[in-house]
N, C-alpha and C positions, 0 to 999 in steps of 0.2 A: 580385537581391532586392528586392522591392517597396518603396520608401523611403516612406513619407507624411513630412508637415510638419504638426506642432499647426495652426500658424498655416494652416492650407489652410481653404477653406470645406468642401470635402469630407470633411475629416476624421472627422466625429462617426460620420459613417457607414463607411468603411473601419476606424473601430475598432469601431463596434456589430459589424463583421463578423468582429474577430479573436475576439470576446467569445461567438461562439457555437462556437470552435475545438474543445468539448471533448464538443459536443452529438450525443450517439448515438441513433439511431433504436430507441430500446428498445421503443418502442408498436410497430413495421416486424416484432419477433423475436416477440415475445410469447405469441402464440399458438405458434408453433412452440416455443418453450423449454417453454412450459405442458405440451405433450403429450407431450413425453420426459419430463419430470420424473414428472408423472402413471403413464408408462408404469413408471418406473424402481420409481418409490412400489408400485406394484400385482403387477410381474411379477419384480421384485430381479433377480438375475444374468442371467435370462435376456434381460431386455431391455438390458441393459447389453450383452452381449455382442454382442448385434443390432445395437445403434448403435454399438459400434466397428466393425463388418463395414460398416454402413455410411456412416462417417465415416474412418475411420482404415482400411480397404482390408484389414483382415485378418481371422480368424475365430479366437475363442480357441478350443481345443480342448474344453475343459473348465473347470470356475471356479476350480481350481489357476496357469491357463496366464494369469490376471490378476495372479498377483502377481510380483513382481522377486524374484529368491532373494537372499539374502545373501551367497552366493560369489559370485554374478555381480558385485556391487559389491565385493567385495574383491579382487577378479581384477582388476577396474576403476582400483582405486584401486592395486592392485602395478603396472600397467603403465602408469600415467602417470610422464614423466618430471619425474625427481624436482625438478628445478627449479621445475616448476609445483608437484608436490606440497607443496613449502614453500610457494610464494604461497598454495594454499589453507588453509593452516597458520596464515599469518602474518594470511589474513582474517577466520579463523575466533577467533584470537586476540581480536584488535582489534574484531571485532563484539560477540565475548561481552563483554570487558572494558568497554565502552560501555553495553551493556545493564542489566550489572550495577548500573553508577550508576542505573540509571533504576529498580529495583525499590520499588513503595512498599511500609511496614511495617505492619505490624499496630501497636496500638498503644492504650492505655487511660488514661484521667483519670481519679482520684481526686478529688471535692469535698472540701469541709471537710466535711459533713455525712454522707459515707458514699456518696453514691452515684458509679456507677462510670458513668461511658463514654467510649465507644469504636469500634475498627474494626476488622475479622478480615478479612485479606487472603488469600484462598486460590484455587488455581490451580483451572482448570476440568480435569475428569478426562481428556478425549481431545479435541485438537486435528488438524482436517484442513485440511490444506495443499496449494493447487493451483501446479503448475507449470509453466510455460508451456514450448510444447513446437514451436508451428509454423515460421514462419519461419526461430526462430535457437532453439539450447537455452540455458539462462540455470543453470547452474550457481549462480551468484550468489545470486538469486531464492532457491535452496534454501535456504543460509545465511543470507540475509535473515530467511527466515520462520522456521526450525526453532531457530535460535537462541535468540531472544525467547524460544519457547516452551518451551523447555531453560532457561532460565535463571528463569522464572516459576514450574519445579515442574510443569508438565505431564505426567503419569503414560505418557499413552499418544499418541502422532502418527502420523498417517498422510497420506500421500502419493499423492497423485494426479498423475500426468503424460501428455498424451497419446503416442500411440508408433506415429504413419503408418506404413504398411507392416510394421506389429512391430517397427519400430528404434528404437531408444531410445540417447542422446548417452550413450558412455562414460564422458564427465567430469564428467556428473550423478550417474552411477553411481558414481562415483571422492568425489563429494562424499558423496553420502548414506552410503557407507561412514565417511567421517571423522565426520559429524556420529551416528553408530550409530544410524541410520532402519533400522528390521525390517519396517520393513511399508510398500515403496511397489507400489502398483497402475496398471497401464498402461492406465488410463480417462484420457480429454479432454474436455474442451467442457462443455456441462450436463451430459451425463453423470457427469462425476466429482462435479458437485457437486450431481446429487442422489443419487447413491451415498453422500454423506457426508452430506448429510442427514438421508435417512431412513434409510439402514445396507441391508445387501441380505445373502445369507448369506454373502457373504466378506468383502465390504468393510463396518468397524465404521459405526455412528452416530458423529456426533461434537458436539459442544458447540458449536464456533467454527470457521468457514473462512473462512480468510486467503488472497492470492494473489491475483495481475491474474490477466487475460486477455484475450480479445476479446471482444466485442459481443454473444455468446452465454453465455458464463461470467458477463460481467456483468449481465446482464438474471439467469439462474439464480440469481445471488446476489438479486439484490434479491427474486425471488420466492419463497426456502425463509427470508428473512430472520424469523424471527420462530418458525420452525420450530428454526434454532439461529441463535447473533450471527456477524456477519460485519464486517470489518473496515473496508472502504468498496467504494464502486463505482468501479472505476480505468479509467480510461480510454485512449486512445494518450497516447504519452509527450511530455514540453514542458519547454521552456527557456525563459527568463529573461533577456537579461543590461542590466545598468547599467552605463552604460559613458561618462567625462568625455575629454575630449582627451586626457590622460595614457595613454591604452586601446592595446593591438599589436593590428591588424586581423589578423594572422595569427592569435593569442590566440582573438579573437573568433569569428572565420572557423569556425577547426575546433570550436570547441565549440559551435557552432549544429548544424552539422554531427553533433556525437556523436550529436546526441539525431533529428535528419531520419530517419540512417541506418538508426532504429530498425523505424520504419513509414512509410506513404507519407501515415498519417493525422496523426502526428508535428508536436507544430510547435513554433516555433523565432523567437523573438522579441527584437529585439536594440534597445533604447530609450535614444539618444544624446542629449549636448547639444550634439554637434558634426558637420557634417554632410559635413565633409571625411571623418571618420573614416566617415562612412555608408555615403560612397561607396568607400572602398578597401576595408570589408569586404564591399561586394557582389561589388567584382572579384575579392579573395579567397577568398570560397566559389566561384566559377565558377572558381578556379584549382584547388583541392581537389578541388570536386566530379568532376575527371576522374581524379584517383586513386583515388577510391574502390573497395573488391572489390562495395558496394553502392548503388556511384551511382544505379542506376535508381530504387531506390526513395527514396534521399535526394532525389535530384535534383525527385522527384513533391512529395514533402515540402517542402520549400523553395520549387517553384515554387507552388504551391497554399496553402500553410499557414504559411509563412515570411514575416515581416515585418520592418522596420526603420524605426522612429519617430524624427524629428527634433525635439526641443523645446525651447521658450527657455531654461529654466534646469532644475538637478536637481531640484529641487522639484515642480515639473511631473510628469519623467521618473518620481519615484515616485509621487506619485500616477495616474500610467496606470500603473506595475506592479501596485500595489498592487490596483487593478480587475480586474486580468488574474487575479491569486494566483495566478502559475506554481507547477506541481509541484516546478521547480529554478529559482533564482534566483543568480546572481554577480554579483557587484558588483566591479567591473575601475576603481577611481577612485582618486584620488590619498590618500584618506585612506577607505579605504570602511567601516573599523568606526562612523567618526564618524554613518552613515547609518543604521546599526543600528536606533534608537527608532525612525527614520520608518518603516521597514518593517514592516508589518501583516502581509501575509497571501502567506506560501509555506510551499510544502512542505518543504524544505532551503533553506537560504542558504550560500552560496558567497562565502569572504570575501577577496580580491586575488587578484591575479593569476597566483599561484601555486598557486591553489586549484579546476582545473577538474572541472566536472561529475563526469569519472568516477570520479575519485578516492573522490566516496561513492557510487557503484554497487558497489565492490568493497571497498576496505581500510580507508578512513579511519575507519570505526566504525558510526555512525549508518547508520540503517536504511532502504533504496534506496527501503522500497515506499511510496509516497506521494500526497497525493490531488493527481488531475490536471481538468481541466478549469475549472478557477475553485474548486472544493471547499476548495483550501485556506484559504477563508473558514472554515468549520465544523468541518471535518475536520483528522487529525493525523496523522504517521507512525506505519506498523506500532511497537507497541514492545510490553513485556513486558505492558502495561495492556490490549493487546486478549484476553491469554491469562489473566487473573486478574478473578476477581468480591470486593465484597466486601461484607459483611453488620455492621448495625451494631449496636454492643455498649450494653446499658443494663440497670442493674442497680440498682435504686431501695433504699436504706433507709430504713429507718422513719422519720427524721427527714427523710427527701427528697422522703417523697411525702406528710408533712403540710405540707411549704412552697410545695408546687406543685400540689397535685393537687386543692386546690379550686379552681383556675382550669382546671384541664382540665374537672371534672366539668360545671361553667360553660359552659366550648364546645361540650360534648357534648350536654349541656341545651338549648343553642340549635339546634342542627344535629336536634335532632329523634330522638338515638340514646338512649334512655333506658338500653340495656344498657349500652352505653358507659359514660353519667353513675355508674349504679348500681354497676357494678364498681369504679371509684375510689371512691365514697363508700362503699361495705362496709367498705374498708381504713381509710377517715379515722374511719369510728366504733368498730374496734376498739381 
């Protein structure tokens, strides 16, 4: 792996290049995606089927062929290994328990004069979940998207996933059955986002779309935002690791590769105060690479987007990592908890050598749909909040409006909105 020293004259230029890791050429594909979305908006299922034939290499015989039957899901669930089934149930239970703790509540507060203020929390009616299925199938992503929607109280859940050559992952189907999802459509890419955003004869229009995807999915989500809500614009996966001299090089090396094997565009960055550890990790990465089933993908990711940075102290290391704002951040130091207050920007924080990033991908409980490319500076992980909307509650008593109505009318008058002013003053005169 490339090793940079923060004290080098060339470090600033190299670090700036790392900060560009999550940049996607959305402008370069916008016109293509916009055309696909327009087709779906105007032609519905006809466009969806045509785009499936073009991109996924199979032709749906009719509209019904877009929908996966619940019988297929049940059959897949029954066929999986019992131990794997138990693992999925364990993941489900832990994810559900964690997200239940995140649920905000409706509240109301009564003032002394009888005025009531509050907030009503309500789930959206229908959520659309995009589950990737290109280089690999991700049943875990289904759990991470469905469960918070269910905990939030969403009435109807729509799932779309690509099916190249009309093949769908059996474990994904089993996970759909476990989650009691009944509307799963064999549509991927920008086509799926358009279908869920605008609705077709078969695929319902949703209120919010969540889930990761490639650049075409990300671009489509950006273009339909406003027609529907979205969770975030997610890019390639990434991991950052903060480590001191106490860290084990084999733990760090394999954790870096756990993200590199996702995608050639994934980023794996270690920042450490120990130059000797940096060299040992680099050697260990090469050793592990030769054992991976996805070696070619991981190697390209490490060579093109991986890096090790050696800093003068941990404060500098944390400062640089906050600037990177990684999707996943592991802290492998003598006392990781003591550094938590200094960490400002990260999608998920994994504290201690016994907390590898993959534990968060599957069974820990927190959501693995996380902000990437530095957007952890302003985005949060997927949660129940993405499937909820909030309404303010205001109920003024007669005494209450007498107390504050004059100030309200005065401000309205200053803004030149005379109907606003009179709306209040007519009540003050009664």
